[in-house]
Steps between C-alpha positions, in 0.01 A plus 500: 500500500860466615760755603820501297825416676668841477660717770279786627728777380438823310670362190269199512204734544605695190557184295171337602307824441646531151424137416147534636429809291634328190292189571182705546555671165559160340186364661295789360640442150437127520142563615445731202642235270276236659191713446587566134564129442165414659322745269686362198424142601130562557459677166685221320295233675181667379643518148611135513153395613341692213745361244457145628127531451559636150740215419243246620237657275735517200612139542144377548401678181805366313423141596137549410606626154738203474226250579269663247769493230580135576136413445490692173825395329629218721790480744737351242449789259555755778819321604641511146421870468654577841828335396519728197428819691785751525469652847716788613505627856736769629579575865690809610617491860584807703488605864376799693588612855263479796669622822838363396348176373522418129174351377451356151323673217399271215390619158355218296407506134303216350462536127188352342567143380607458138467189288828337409519194277172357625194478276276804505323543829138572553294732716483245785874446528563875470259562785685247715839660441371851560321394820816345648708794376268738688544290812880518470492879514327495838712206625817702433366790702395267781848343509653845547262598778538169685879533488476854639267376777749227596799736511317781682360252754848359562647851542212599727567198722870594527411862576248397764763284673739796509231732636413246771865451591547875543176566684498193726868434562749765393314818604376368839847367587671827411232709674537291816879530482482877448264534796736295717799711401307825551374393842846386603665826390235707677542296817877555486445873458271508799754309706776736389285800586428366850868422559601851389245654736630289788858601424406868488323473836804335658725773363265764631 
């Protein structure tokens, strides 16, 4: 806590008081923003944890289906069929506001795989493609949530720094300065009052 280097005058008192009031309002708004960001971050972290678990399950299942298909038709046959697959994936990117922060919104569409010029597939290869396609749907959602978590966490860190700067530096310094100016002005008034009384007694 350090007093600002300003003269103890009434104009300084007015200026510091105005700045202090404005800073307190800003501190309240920043604290509200911080709390909302914390809530958003915690909810997104829970969602990311759930989606990560779902992705792990989907990928484990997809690789299990892949291994089974490789045993049934052979890796070479699966490779040839995969080359001929026509895969179409569409991503639509948008943003939405969270306390002035734009966070991504991803809409992903993964059409079921279609055979291209490859020889006709079989049930095993179809199962493999559908299993990995199902995993992609959840992976897209996880990517969105993880990006939101990163951006919200970064904004929360910036907001927390601003709140700390106001609460631990700016506000204490201005409060100390305002107290100094107030005390000085009151002391001057008391001195002036005593001098006036002495002058009146001498005149009397």
